[in-house]
C-alpha positions in Angstrom: 59.7 99.8 111.6 56.1 99.3 110.9 55.0 95.6 110.6 53.3 96.3 107.2 56.5 97.8 105.8 58.5 94.7 106.9 55.9 92.5 105.2 56.3 94.4 101.9 60.1 94.5 101.8 62.8 91.8 102.1 65.2 93.0 104.7 66.9 89.6 104.9 65.7 88.2 108.3 64.3 84.9 109.3 63.3 84.1 112.9 63.2 80.5 114.1 61.5 79.4 117.3 60.3 83.0 118.1 59.8 83.7 121.7 59.2 86.7 123.9 62.3 89.0 123.9 63.0 89.4 127.6 64.9 92.5 128.5 67.0 90.8 131.2 68.9 87.6 131.9 69.9 86.3 128.5 72.9 85.1 126.5 73.3 86.3 122.9 75.3 84.0 120.8 76.6 85.1 117.4 77.7 82.6 114.8 77.8 81.9 111.1 80.2 80.7 108.5 83.6 82.3 108.7 83.7 85.6 106.8 79.9 85.9 106.8 79.6 89.0 108.9 79.8 87.6 112.4 82.3 90.3 113.4 80.0 93.0 112.2 77.1 91.6 114.3 79.3 91.3 117.4 80.6 94.8 116.9 77.1 96.2 116.6 76.0 94.4 119.8 79.0 95.7 121.7 78.1 99.2 120.5 74.6 98.6 121.9 75.9 97.8 125.3 76.1 94.0 125.3 79.1 92.6 127.2 80.9 90.5 124.6 83.9 89.4 126.6 86.8 90.4 128.9 89.7 89.4 126.6 88.1 90.8 123.5 89.9 90.9 120.1 89.1 94.3 118.8 89.6 93.2 115.2 87.1 90.3 115.1 85.3 91.0 118.4 85.8 87.5 119.7 86.0 86.6 123.4 89.4 84.7 123.5 88.5 82.9 126.7 85.3 81.5 125.3 86.9 80.8 122.0 89.6 78.8 123.7 87.1 76.7 125.7 85.1 76.0 122.5 88.3 75.1 120.6 89.2 72.5 123.2 85.5 71.5 123.5 85.9 71.9 127.2 82.3 71.9 128.5 83.3 72.3 132.1 85.4 75.5 131.4 82.5 76.8 129.2 80.0 76.2 131.9 82.3 78.0 134.4 82.7 81.0 132.1 79.0 81.2 131.5 78.3 81.1 135.3 80.8 83.9 135.9 79.3 86.1 133.2 75.8 85.3 134.4 76.8 86.6 137.8 78.3 89.7 136.5 75.9 90.7 133.6 72.2 90.3 133.1 72.9 90.3 129.4 76.1 89.1 127.8 77.1 87.4 124.7 79.9 86.0 122.6 80.8 85.5 118.9 82.2 82.3 117.4 82.2 81.5 113.7 81.5 77.9 112.6 80.0 77.1 116.0 78.4 74.1 114.5 81.8 72.5 114.5 82.4 73.0 118.2 78.9 73.0 119.9 76.0 70.6 119.2 72.7 72.4 119.1 71.5 70.7 122.4 74.5 72.2 124.2 72.6 75.6 124.1 71.4 74.6 127.5 74.8 75.5 128.9 73.7 79.1 128.6 71.1 81.2 130.3 68.1 82.0 128.1 70.1 81.7 124.9 69.3 83.6 121.7 71.3 82.9 118.6 72.1 85.4 115.9 73.3 83.6 112.8 74.8 85.5 109.9 74.7 84.3 106.3 76.5 85.6 103.2 76.7 84.9 99.5 79.1 81.9 99.2 80.9 83.5 96.3 81.7 86.5 98.5 82.9 84.2 101.2 85.1 82.3 98.8 86.6 85.5 97.5 87.3 86.8 101.0 89.0 83.5 101.8 91.1 83.9 98.6 92.2 87.4 99.7 92.6 86.8 103.5 93.5 83.1 103.7 95.2 82.5 100.3 92.9 79.7 99.4 92.2 78.4 95.9 89.0 80.1 94.8 87.3 77.0 93.4 88.1 74.9 96.5 87.0 77.9 98.7 83.7 78.1 96.9 83.0 74.4 97.4 84.0 74.7 101.1 81.8 77.9 101.6 78.8 76.3 100.0 79.2 73.2 102.1 79.7 75.2 105.3 76.6 77.3 104.6 74.5 74.0 104.3 75.9 72.7 107.6 75.2 76.0 109.3 71.7 75.9 108.0 71.2 72.4 109.5 72.7 73.7 112.8 70.4 76.7 112.8 67.3 74.6 112.2 68.2 72.2 115.0 68.7 74.9 117.7 66.0 74.6 120.4 65.9 78.3 121.2 65.0 81.6 119.5 67.3 82.1 116.5 67.6 85.1 114.1 69.1 84.5 110.7 70.6 87.7 109.2 71.6 88.3 105.6 74.9 90.2 105.5 74.2 91.7 102.1 70.7 92.9 103.1 72.1 94.3 106.4 74.5 96.4 104.4 71.7 97.7 102.2 69.4 98.6 105.1 71.6 99.1 108.2 68.9 100.8 110.2 66.4 98.0 109.6 69.1 95.4 110.5 70.0 97.2 113.8 66.3 97.7 114.8 65.6 94.0 114.2 68.7 93.0 116.2 67.6 95.3 119.1 64.1 93.9 119.0 65.1 90.2 118.7 67.6 90.5 121.6 65.2 92.6 123.7 67.8 95.4 124.3 67.1 98.8 125.8 69.3 101.0 123.6 69.6 104.8 123.8 69.4 106.8 120.6 73.2 107.6 120.6 74.1 103.9 121.1 71.7 103.0 118.3 73.6 105.3 116.0 76.8 103.6 117.0 75.3 100.2 116.2 74.2 101.5 112.7 77.7 102.8 112.1 79.1 99.3 112.9 77.2 97.9 109.9 79.7 98.7 107.2 81.5 96.7 104.5 85.2 96.2 104.0 86.3 97.7 107.3 90.0 98.5 107.0 90.9 97.2 110.5 89.2 93.9 109.8 90.6 93.5 106.2 94.1 93.9 107.6 93.9 92.4 111.0 91.8 89.3 110.0 94.1 88.3 107.1 96.9 85.8 107.1 100.1 87.5 105.9 102.8 85.1 104.7 106.3 85.9 103.6 109.0 83.6 102.2 111.8 83.2 99.8 113.5 80.5 97.8 117.2 81.1 98.5 118.8 78.5 96.3 118.7 74.9 94.9 121.9 73.1 95.6 122.5 69.4 94.8 118.8 68.8 94.4 117.9 70.4 97.7 115.7 73.5 97.9 116.7 76.0 100.6 114.5 78.8 101.7 112.3 80.3 104.5 108.7 81.0 105.1 106.5 82.3 108.0 103.1 83.7 108.8 103.7 87.2 109.8 103.2 87.7 113.6 102.9 84.0 114.3 105.9 82.0 115.5 104.3 78.6 114.9 106.0 77.1 111.8 104.1 76.6 108.6 104.4 73.7 106.1 105.5 74.4 102.5 105.1 72.2 99.5 107.5 72.1 96.5 106.6 71.4 92.9 108.9 70.7 90.1 107.4 71.3 86.6 104.0 71.4 88.3 104.5 67.9 89.9 104.4 67.7 93.7 108.0 66.9 94.6 108.0 67.2 98.4 107.0 69.1 101.5 108.8 70.5 104.5 108.1 72.2 107.8 109.7 75.7 107.9 111.1 75.4 111.5 114.9 75.5 111.1 116.7 78.3 113.0 118.6 80.7 110.9 120.6 83.6 112.5 120.0 85.8 109.5 116.2 85.5 109.9 116.4 86.3 113.6 118.6 89.3 112.9 116.1 90.5 110.3 113.2 90.2 112.7 111.6 87.3 110.9 109.7 85.9 114.0 112.0 84.0 116.3 114.3 83.0 113.4 113.0 79.4 113.3 111.4 79.6 109.8 114.0 78.1 107.5 113.4 74.9 105.5 115.2 72.4 103.2 113.4 70.0 100.8 115.1 67.2 98.9 113.8 67.1 95.3 116.8 65.5 93.7 114.6 62.7 92.3 112.8 65.3 90.2 115.8 67.2 88.9 117.5 66.0 85.7 118.6 68.9 83.5 118.4 72.0 85.6 115.8 73.5 83.3 112.9 72.3 85.6 110.7 75.0 87.0 110.6 75.2 90.9 107.7 76.5 92.8 107.2 76.6 96.6 103.9 77.6 98.2 102.4 77.4 101.7 100.8 74.0 102.0 97.1 74.2 101.2 97.3 77.8 100.0 98.0 79.6 96.8 100.6 81.9 98.3 103.9 81.3 96.6 107.3 82.2 97.9 109.4 84.8 96.1 111.6 83.2 93.4 108.9 80.7 92.6 108.6 80.0 88.9 112.3 80.1 88.2 114.4 77.3 86.8 116.6 75.1 89.0 119.7 76.3 87.0 118.8 79.9 87.8 118.7 79.2 91.6 121.9 77.2 91.8 
């Protein structure tokens, strides 16, 4: 891309702490607010030949070993993993959304010649994606996304090393420009065929991501007997139990952990079968005409049979 052309057009890049892009011995760290395009950037880098992890999740392109160390804030483990990768690869990287929550900016020194790539996205789009994939309330999700973007901005500005800010929306509009800037900033030597693979990675609404990176809940209100709500709920593919909350006529009446073993659930292949729950709401039931709703705690996902009257579920 000609420098004059870049000056005339807004391709959605901002470079902080610019430095010479060395072609060897560096660590490329991809971050951004969740659902802001970090998987797309990591996928493009991998297509360009950057080692992004041994135990790599092919849906979100996240190194599970590094992610686990960051989650535990285990700096010793992180330093060990970095040393191992330094010894094996002149250029390597990893992707971790919301890195500002796990790694203070000064901890960049743990990595050899770090270069950060931080993706940004319209908070409304992030909120909508979290509504679709995480079952969050959209108004609350919008507030959370806007706040997370502000915190990520402060994190980006505090980083002591070269940092490239990338607009997700602009990258989708001009994928070739986005890839060329990524190659230039990271100092990569990329063959024409690999460059085309990187460009192909810059795509919206990738089906594998939309499905694989979404939480899928299932659940059912079986009955209400003697003021106790009986049912089951789980996050598909995850054995860890979820919390549910019960409302009676729109008033919060109780919550429960869906961790009770039920043979019928086990036989039906509902996880390990430990996803049943009971919730005592007798203090809220008077006539049997009250409307019962059960949803995953903190989400808008409601169990089947929600919205029916107590009498109908008896």
